[in-house]
N, CA, C and O atoms as a GROMACS GRO file, in nm:
protein
  444
    1UNK      N    1   3.203  10.050   7.945
    1UNK     CA    2   3.148   9.918   7.967
    1UNK      C    3   3.253   9.817   7.920
    1UNK      O    4   3.308   9.830   7.811
    2UNK      N    5   3.280   9.719   8.002
    2UNK     CA    6   3.378   9.618   7.968
    2UNK      C    7   3.325   9.523   7.863
    2UNK      O    8   3.204   9.500   7.853
    3UNK      N    9   3.416   9.468   7.784
    3UNK     CA   10   3.380   9.371   7.681
    3UNK      C   11   3.388   9.231   7.742
    3UNK      O   12   3.494   9.170   7.744
    4UNK      N   13   3.275   9.182   7.790
    4UNK     CA   14   3.270   9.050   7.853
    4UNK      C   15   3.203   8.945   7.766
    4UNK      O   16   3.186   8.832   7.810
    5UNK      N   17   3.166   8.980   7.645
    5UNK     CA   18   3.097   8.885   7.559
    5UNK      C   19   3.196   8.788   7.495
    5UNK      O   20   3.312   8.822   7.470
    6UNK      N   21   3.146   8.668   7.469
    6UNK     CA   22   3.229   8.567   7.403
    6UNK      C   23   3.189   8.546   7.258
    6UNK      O   24   3.262   8.480   7.183
    7UNK      N   25   3.077   8.600   7.216
    7UNK     CA   26   3.031   8.586   7.077
    7UNK      C   27   3.070   8.711   6.998
    7UNK      O   28   3.090   8.818   7.055
    8UNK      N   29   3.079   8.696   6.866
    8UNK     CA   30   3.107   8.810   6.780
    8UNK      C   31   2.990   8.906   6.784
    8UNK      O   32   2.875   8.864   6.768
    9UNK      N   33   3.018   9.033   6.806
    9UNK     CA   34   2.914   9.136   6.812
    9UNK      C   35   2.915   9.214   6.682
    9UNK      O   36   3.020   9.262   6.638
   10UNK      N   37   2.800   9.226   6.621
   10UNK     CA   38   2.786   9.294   6.493
   10UNK      C   39   2.730   9.434   6.514
   10UNK      O   40   2.640   9.455   6.596
   11UNK      N   41   2.782   9.529   6.440
   11UNK     CA   42   2.730   9.664   6.437
   11UNK      C   43   2.631   9.668   6.320
   11UNK      O   44   2.671   9.652   6.204
   12UNK      N   45   2.504   9.689   6.350
   12UNK     CA   46   2.402   9.685   6.245
   12UNK      C   47   2.319   9.812   6.248
   12UNK      O   48   2.284   9.863   6.354
   13UNK      N   49   2.288   9.862   6.130
   13UNK     CA   50   2.204   9.981   6.115
   13UNK      C   51   2.067   9.944   6.058
   13UNK      O   52   1.980  10.030   6.043
   14UNK      N   53   2.048   9.816   6.027
   14UNK     CA   54   1.924   9.772   5.961
   14UNK      C   55   1.827   9.702   6.056
   14UNK      O   56   1.737   9.631   6.011
   15UNK      N   57   1.845   9.723   6.187
   15UNK     CA   58   1.759   9.656   6.285
   15UNK      C   59   1.695   9.762   6.375
   15UNK      O   60   1.765   9.844   6.434
   16UNK      N   61   1.563   9.759   6.385
   16UNK     CA   62   1.489   9.842   6.479
   16UNK      C   63   1.463   9.759   6.603
   16UNK      O   64   1.421   9.643   6.592
   17UNK      N   65   1.487   9.817   6.721
   17UNK     CA   66   1.470   9.742   6.845
   17UNK      C   67   1.365   9.810   6.932
   17UNK      O   68   1.371   9.930   6.958
   18UNK      N   69   1.268   9.728   6.976
   18UNK     CA   70   1.164   9.774   7.068
   18UNK      C   71   1.175   9.689   7.194
   18UNK      O   72   1.179   9.566   7.187
   19UNK      N   73   1.180   9.756   7.309
   19UNK     CA   74   1.195   9.688   7.437
   19UNK      C   75   1.063   9.693   7.513
   19UNK      O   76   0.995   9.795   7.514
   20UNK      N   77   1.028   9.583   7.577
   20UNK     CA   78   0.914   9.577   7.668
   20UNK      C   79   0.965   9.521   7.800
   20UNK      O   80   1.028   9.415   7.802
   21UNK      N   81   0.939   9.591   7.908
   21UNK     CA   82   0.980   9.544   8.040
   21UNK      C   83   0.871   9.451   8.091
   21UNK      O   84   0.756   9.491   8.102
   22UNK      N   85   0.907   9.328   8.122
   22UNK     CA   86   0.809   9.231   8.168
   22UNK      C   87   0.762   9.267   8.309
   22UNK      O   88   0.843   9.302   8.395
   23UNK      N   89   0.632   9.259   8.331
   23UNK     CA   90   0.577   9.291   8.462
   23UNK      C   91   0.471   9.188   8.500
   23UNK      O   92   0.423   9.111   8.416
   24UNK      N   93   0.438   9.189   8.626
   24UNK     CA   94   0.337   9.094   8.676
   24UNK      C   95   0.200   9.121   8.616
   24UNK      O   96   0.122   9.028   8.593
   25UNK      N   97   0.169   9.246   8.591
   25UNK     CA   98   0.038   9.282   8.540
   25UNK      C   99   0.030   9.277   8.388
   25UNK      O  100  -0.078   9.295   8.330
   26UNK      N  101   0.143   9.252   8.322
   26UNK     CA  102   0.150   9.244   8.176
   26UNK      C  103   0.100   9.369   8.105
   26UNK      O  104   0.041   9.360   7.996
   27UNK      N  105   0.122   9.485   8.164
   27UNK     CA  106   0.090   9.611   8.099
   27UNK      C  107   0.217   9.673   8.043
   27UNK      O  108   0.236   9.794   8.052
   28UNK      N  109   0.301   9.591   7.988
   28UNK     CA  110   0.430   9.637   7.939
   28UNK      C  111   0.412   9.735   7.824
   28UNK      O  112   0.336   9.710   7.730
   29UNK      N  113   0.483   9.846   7.833
   29UNK     CA  114   0.480   9.947   7.727
   29UNK      C  115   0.600   9.924   7.636
   29UNK      O  116   0.710   9.894   7.683
   30UNK      N  117   0.578   9.937   7.507
   30UNK     CA  118   0.687   9.920   7.412
   30UNK      C  119   0.768  10.049   7.404
   30UNK      O  120   0.712  10.158   7.388
   31UNK      N  121   0.901  10.035   7.415
   31UNK     CA  122   0.991  10.150   7.416
   31UNK      C  123   1.096  10.130   7.307
   31UNK      O  124   1.170  10.032   7.310
   32UNK      N  125   1.104  10.222   7.210
   32UNK     CA  126   1.211  10.212   7.111
   32UNK      C  127   1.345  10.242   7.178
   32UNK      O  128   1.356  10.335   7.258
   33UNK      N  129   1.447  10.163   7.145
   33UNK     CA  130   1.582  10.183   7.198
   33UNK      C  131   1.681  10.180   7.082
   33UNK      O  132   1.648  10.133   6.973
   34UNK      N  133   1.801  10.231   7.105
   34UNK     CA  134   1.905  10.232   7.003
   34UNK      C  135   1.992  10.108   7.018
   34UNK      O  136   2.039  10.076   7.128
   35UNK      N  137   2.014  10.039   6.908
   35UNK     CA  138   2.100   9.921   6.908
   35UNK      C  139   2.245   9.967   6.888
   35UNK      O  140   2.276  10.037   6.792
   36UNK      N  141   2.332   9.927   6.979
   36UNK     CA  142   2.475   9.957   6.966
   36UNK      C  143   2.545   9.840   6.897
   36UNK      O  144   2.618   9.860   6.800
   37UNK      N  145   2.521   9.719   6.948
   37UNK     CA  146   2.571   9.600   6.880
   37UNK      C  147   2.488   9.479   6.920
   37UNK      O  148   2.411   9.484   7.017
   38UNK      N  149   2.505   9.370   6.844
   38UNK     CA  150   2.421   9.252   6.863
   38UNK      C  151   2.502   9.126   6.834
   38UNK      O  152   2.592   9.125   6.750
   39UNK      N  153   2.468   9.019   6.906
   39UNK     CA  154   2.520   8.885   6.876
   39UNK      C  155   2.404   8.788   6.891
   39UNK      O  156   2.291   8.829   6.921
   40UNK      N  157   2.430   8.662   6.872
   40UNK     CA  158   2.324   8.562   6.889
   40UNK      C  159   2.295   8.535   7.036
   40UNK      O  160   2.202   8.462   7.070
   41UNK      N  161   2.376   8.594   7.125
   41UNK     CA  162   2.359   8.572   7.269
   41UNK      C  163   2.307   8.694   7.344
   41UNK      O  164   2.262   8.682   7.458
   42UNK      N  165   2.312   8.813   7.279
   42UNK     CA  166   2.265   8.931   7.349
   42UNK      C  167   2.287   9.058   7.270
   42UNK      O  168   2.334   9.055   7.156
   43UNK      N  169   2.252   9.170   7.332
   43UNK     CA  170   2.264   9.300   7.268
   43UNK      C  171   2.320   9.403   7.367
   43UNK      O  172   2.311   9.386   7.488
   44UNK      N  173   2.376   9.508   7.310
   44UNK     CA  174   2.410   9.627   7.385
   44UNK      C  175   2.322   9.737   7.329
   44UNK      O  176   2.323   9.763   7.209
   45UNK      N  177   2.245   9.802   7.417
   45UNK     CA  178   2.150   9.904   7.372
   45UNK      C  179   2.174  10.037   7.445
   45UNK      O  180   2.243  10.043   7.547
   46UNK      N  181   2.116  10.141   7.389
   46UNK     CA  182   2.113  10.272   7.453
   46UNK      C  183   1.966  10.305   7.475
   46UNK      O  184   1.886  10.301   7.381
   47UNK      N  185   1.931  10.336   7.600
   47UNK     CA  186   1.791  10.367   7.632
   47UNK      C  187   1.786  10.474   7.740
   47UNK      O  188   1.862  10.471   7.836
   48UNK      N  189   1.695  10.570   7.722
   48UNK     CA  190   1.674  10.671   7.824
   48UNK      C  191   1.575  10.623   7.930
   48UNK      O  192   1.556  10.689   8.032
   49UNK      N  193   1.511  10.509   7.905
   49UNK     CA  194   1.425  10.445   8.004
   49UNK      C  195   1.516  10.373   8.103
   49UNK      O  196   1.599  10.291   8.063
   50UNK      N  197   1.500  10.402   8.230
   50UNK     CA  198   1.586  10.341   8.332
   50UNK      C  199   1.556  10.192   8.344
   50UNK      O  200   1.441  10.150   8.358
   51UNK      N  201   1.663  10.113   8.340
   51UNK     CA  202   1.653   9.969   8.359
   51UNK      C  203   1.744   9.930   8.474
   51UNK      O  204   1.843   9.998   8.503
   52UNK      N  205   1.710   9.822   8.540
   52UNK     CA  206   1.791   9.773   8.651
   52UNK      C  207   1.852   9.639   8.616
   52UNK      O  208   1.798   9.564   8.535
   53UNK      N  209   1.965   9.610   8.677
   53UNK     CA  210   2.027   9.478   8.661
   53UNK      C  211   1.924   9.374   8.705
   53UNK      O  212   1.856   9.392   8.806
   54UNK      N  213   1.914   9.266   8.630
   54UNK     CA  214   1.823   9.154   8.653
   54UNK      C  215   1.679   9.181   8.607
   54UNK      O  216   1.593   9.094   8.624
   55UNK      N  217   1.651   9.298   8.549
   55UNK     CA  218   1.518   9.320   8.491
   55UNK      C  219   1.494   9.220   8.379
   55UNK      O  220   1.583   9.194   8.298
   56UNK      N  221   1.376   9.164   8.375
   56UNK     CA  222   1.336   9.073   8.269
   56UNK      C  223   1.268   9.156   8.161
   56UNK      O  224   1.175   9.233   8.189
   57UNK      N  225   1.314   9.140   8.038
   57UNK     CA  226   1.261   9.221   7.928
   57UNK      C  227   1.234   9.132   7.807
   57UNK      O  228   1.280   9.018   7.799
   58UNK      N  229   1.158   9.187   7.714
   58UNK     CA  230   1.137   9.124   7.584
   58UNK      C  231   1.181   9.224   7.479
   58UNK      O  232   1.144   9.342   7.485
   59UNK      N  233   1.259   9.177   7.383
   59UNK     CA  234   1.304   9.261   7.273
   59UNK      C  235   1.237   9.216   7.145
   59UNK      O  236   1.228   9.097   7.116
   60UNK      N  237   1.191   9.314   7.068
   60UNK     CA  238   1.142   9.286   6.934
   60UNK      C  239   1.247   9.342   6.839
   60UNK      O  240   1.270   9.463   6.835
   61UNK      N  241   1.312   9.255   6.763
   61UNK     CA  242   1.415   9.293   6.667
   61UNK      C  243   1.355   9.286   6.528
   61UNK      O  244   1.324   9.177   6.479
   62UNK      N  245   1.340   9.401   6.464
   62UNK     CA  246   1.280   9.404   6.331
   62UNK      C  247   1.385   9.448   6.230
   62UNK      O  248   1.436   9.560   6.236
   63UNK      N  249   1.415   9.358   6.136
   63UNK     CA  250   1.512   9.386   6.030
   63UNK      C  251   1.444   9.462   5.918
   63UNK      O  252   1.324   9.447   5.895
   64UNK      N  253   1.522   9.545   5.848
   64UNK     CA  254   1.469   9.622   5.735
   64UNK      C  255   1.405   9.532   5.629
   64UNK      O  256   1.314   9.575   5.559
   65UNK      N  257   1.452   9.410   5.618
   65UNK     CA  258   1.397   9.315   5.519
   65UNK      C  259   1.262   9.259   5.562
   65UNK      O  260   1.200   9.184   5.486
   66UNK      N  261   1.215   9.294   5.682
   66UNK     CA  262   1.083   9.250   5.726
   66UNK      C  263   1.082   9.139   5.830
   66UNK      O  264   0.981   9.119   5.898
   67UNK      N  265   1.191   9.068   5.845
   67UNK     CA  266   1.199   8.959   5.943
   67UNK      C  267   1.201   9.016   6.084
   67UNK      O  268   1.271   9.114   6.111
   68UNK      N  269   1.123   8.956   6.175
   68UNK     CA  270   1.116   9.001   6.313
   68UNK      C  271   1.144   8.884   6.408
   68UNK      O  272   1.097   8.772   6.387
   69UNK      N  273   1.222   8.912   6.511
   69UNK     CA  274   1.249   8.816   6.617
   69UNK      C  275   1.198   8.876   6.748
   69UNK      O  276   1.221   8.994   6.775
   70UNK      N  277   1.131   8.796   6.828
   70UNK     CA  278   1.086   8.838   6.961
   70UNK      C  279   1.163   8.751   7.060
   70UNK      O  280   1.147   8.629   7.064
   71UNK      N  281   1.248   8.816   7.140
   71UNK     CA  282   1.341   8.741   7.224
   71UNK      C  283   1.336   8.793   7.368
   71UNK      O  284   1.339   8.914   7.392
   72UNK      N  285   1.327   8.701   7.462
   72UNK     CA  286   1.329   8.737   7.603
   72UNK      C  287   1.472   8.741   7.652
   72UNK      O  288   1.556   8.662   7.609
   73UNK      N  289   1.498   8.833   7.744
   73UNK     CA  290   1.632   8.847   7.796
   73UNK      C  291   1.633   8.908   7.935
   73UNK      O  292   1.528   8.937   7.993
   74UNK      N  293   1.755   8.928   7.986
   74UNK     CA  294   1.775   8.984   8.119
   74UNK      C  295   1.883   9.090   8.112
   74UNK      O  296   1.986   9.071   8.046
   75UNK      N  297   1.860   9.202   8.178
   75UNK     CA  298   1.963   9.307   8.186
   75UNK      C  299   2.075   9.255   8.275
   75UNK      O  300   2.052   9.223   8.392
   76UNK      N  301   2.196   9.247   8.220
   76UNK     CA  302   2.309   9.194   8.296
   76UNK      C  303   2.416   9.299   8.324
   76UNK      O  304   2.501   9.279   8.411
   77UNK      N  305   2.413   9.412   8.252
   77UNK     CA  306   2.512   9.517   8.271
   77UNK      C  307   2.450   9.654   8.250
   77UNK      O  308   2.358   9.671   8.171
   78UNK      N  309   2.503   9.750   8.324
   78UNK     CA  310   2.464   9.889   8.306
   78UNK      C  311   2.592   9.971   8.307
   78UNK      O  312   2.678   9.951   8.393
   79UNK      N  313   2.605  10.061   8.213
   79UNK     CA  314   2.725  10.144   8.205
   79UNK      C  315   2.739  10.229   8.330
   79UNK      O  316   2.643  10.291   8.376
   80UNK      N  317   2.858  10.232   8.385
   80UNK     CA  318   2.882  10.314   8.503
   80UNK      C  319   2.904  10.460   8.465
   80UNK      O  320   2.894  10.549   8.550
   81UNK      N  321   2.934  10.485   8.338
   81UNK     CA  322   2.962  10.622   8.294
   81UNK      C  323   2.837  10.698   8.254
   81UNK      O  324   2.820  10.814   8.292
   82UNK      N  325   2.750  10.636   8.178
   82UNK     CA  326   2.638  10.711   8.122
   82UNK      C  327   2.502  10.671   8.177
   82UNK      O  328   2.408  10.750   8.168
   83UNK      N  329   2.489  10.554   8.232
   83UNK     CA  330   2.361  10.502   8.281
   83UNK      C  331   2.253  10.494   8.175
   83UNK      O  332   2.134  10.485   8.208
   84UNK      N  333   2.291  10.497   8.049
   84UNK     CA  334   2.191  10.478   7.944
   84UNK      C  335   2.228  10.361   7.852
   84UNK      O  336   2.154  10.329   7.759
   85UNK      N  337   2.342  10.298   7.877
   85UNK     CA  338   2.384  10.181   7.798
   85UNK      C  339   2.366  10.056   7.882
   85UNK      O  340   2.409  10.048   7.997
   86UNK      N  341   2.300   9.956   7.820
   86UNK     CA  342   2.266   9.834   7.893
   86UNK      C  343   2.305   9.711   7.812
   86UNK      O  344   2.283   9.705   7.691
   87UNK      N  345   2.363   9.614   7.880
   87UNK     CA  346   2.392   9.485   7.821
   87UNK      C  347   2.279   9.390   7.855
   87UNK      O  348   2.244   9.373   7.972
   88UNK      N  349   2.221   9.329   7.753
   88UNK     CA  350   2.110   9.236   7.773
   88UNK      C  351   2.150   9.100   7.719
   88UNK      O  352   2.188   9.087   7.603
   89UNK      N  353   2.139   9.001   7.804
   89UNK     CA  354   2.170   8.864   7.766
   89UNK      C  355   2.039   8.794   7.732
   89UNK      O  356   1.943   8.798   7.809
   90UNK      N  357   2.036   8.728   7.615
   90UNK     CA  358   1.917   8.652   7.578
   90UNK      C  359   1.904   8.532   7.671
   90UNK      O  360   2.004   8.472   7.711
   91UNK      N  361   1.781   8.496   7.704
   91UNK     CA  362   1.758   8.382   7.794
   91UNK      C  363   1.801   8.251   7.731
   91UNK      O  364   1.837   8.156   7.802
   92UNK      N  365   1.797   8.244   7.598
   92UNK     CA  366   1.839   8.124   7.526
   92UNK      C  367   1.924   8.164   7.407
   92UNK      O  368   1.902   8.269   7.345
   93UNK      N  369   2.021   8.082   7.374
   93UNK     CA  370   2.100   8.102   7.254
   93UNK      C  371   2.005   8.089   7.135
   93UNK      O  372   1.924   7.997   7.132
   94UNK      N  373   2.013   8.177   7.040
   94UNK     CA  374   1.918   8.179   6.930
   94UNK      C  375   1.991   8.150   6.798
   94UNK      O  376   2.046   8.241   6.735
   95UNK      N  377   1.991   8.023   6.757
   95UNK     CA  378   2.058   7.982   6.632
   95UNK      C  379   2.000   8.053   6.511
   95UNK      O  380   2.074   8.096   6.423
   96UNK      N  381   1.868   8.065   6.506
   96UNK     CA  382   1.803   8.126   6.390
   96UNK      C  383   1.847   8.272   6.376
   96UNK      O  384   1.875   8.319   6.266
   97UNK      N  385   1.853   8.345   6.488
   97UNK     CA  386   1.898   8.483   6.484
   97UNK      C  387   2.045   8.490   6.442
   97UNK      O  388   2.081   8.574   6.359
   98UNK      N  389   2.129   8.403   6.496
   98UNK     CA  390   2.270   8.401   6.459
   98UNK      C  391   2.289   8.377   6.311
   98UNK      O  392   2.369   8.446   6.246
   99UNK      N  393   2.216   8.282   6.256
   99UNK     CA  394   2.224   8.252   6.112
   99UNK      C  395   2.176   8.372   6.030
   99UNK      O  396   2.237   8.406   5.928
  100UNK      N  397   2.067   8.436   6.075
  100UNK     CA  398   2.012   8.549   6.000
  100UNK      C  399   2.107   8.669   6.005
  100UNK      O  400   2.120   8.742   5.907
  101UNK      N  401   2.172   8.689   6.117
  101UNK     CA  402   2.271   8.797   6.127
  101UNK      C  403   2.383   8.777   6.025
  101UNK      O  404   2.424   8.872   5.959
  102UNK      N  405   2.431   8.654   6.012
  102UNK     CA  406   2.536   8.625   5.914
  102UNK      C  407   2.487   8.639   5.771
  102UNK      O  408   2.556   8.697   5.687
  103UNK      N  409   2.368   8.587   5.743
  103UNK     CA  410   2.310   8.592   5.609
  103UNK      C  411   2.291   8.734   5.558
  103UNK      O  412   2.316   8.763   5.440
  104UNK      N  413   2.248   8.823   5.646
  104UNK     CA  414   2.209   8.957   5.604
  104UNK      C  415   2.316   9.062   5.628
  104UNK      O  416   2.294   9.181   5.603
  105UNK      N  417   2.432   9.020   5.676
  105UNK     CA  418   2.540   9.114   5.704
  105UNK      C  419   2.590   9.174   5.573
  105UNK      O  420   2.639   9.102   5.486
  106UNK      N  421   2.579   9.307   5.560
  106UNK     CA  422   2.623   9.375   5.438
  106UNK      C  423   2.766   9.424   5.453
  106UNK      O  424   2.846   9.408   5.360
  107UNK      N  425   2.799   9.482   5.565
  107UNK     CA  426   2.932   9.532   5.589
  107UNK      C  427   2.995   9.450   5.702
  107UNK      O  428   2.926   9.409   5.795
  108UNK      N  429   3.123   9.427   5.694
  108UNK     CA  430   3.190   9.351   5.798
  108UNK      C  431   3.237   9.444   5.909
  108UNK      O  432   3.356   9.475   5.922
  109UNK      N  433   3.140   9.488   5.988
  109UNK     CA  434   3.168   9.573   6.102
  109UNK      C  435   3.128   9.496   6.227
  109UNK      O  436   3.010   9.473   6.251
  110UNK      N  437   3.226   9.457   6.306
  110UNK     CA  438   3.196   9.385   6.429
  110UNK      C  439   3.300   9.418   6.534
  110UNK      O  440   3.405   9.476   6.505
  111UNK      N  441   3.266   9.379   6.658
  111UNK     CA  442   3.356   9.401   6.773
  111UNK      C  443   3.394   9.267   6.830
  111UNK      O  444   3.469   9.261   6.927
   0.00000   0.00000   0.00000
């Protein structure tokens, strides 16, 4: 997957990510996914649930400290090699999430 992001991406082990695919009937099922990296503009995830480019999704980001963010986004990239890695762009820049990522960063691991 190419690195097309312009924001600093953080490698975090303290965030649980749950994905819900938005649908017309609103019967979205929550699916746990693996977080690869995160920024205030989007995430790179690993999921065995098939997603398509332009799918509208909602992510629930739960930090080990208890803080939770619910953020809507769009699938903008899919890995051509594995088909289980997806780039998701948040629909809006999230200042609060960006600040919290910086505040709670324990190790300086980023891409």
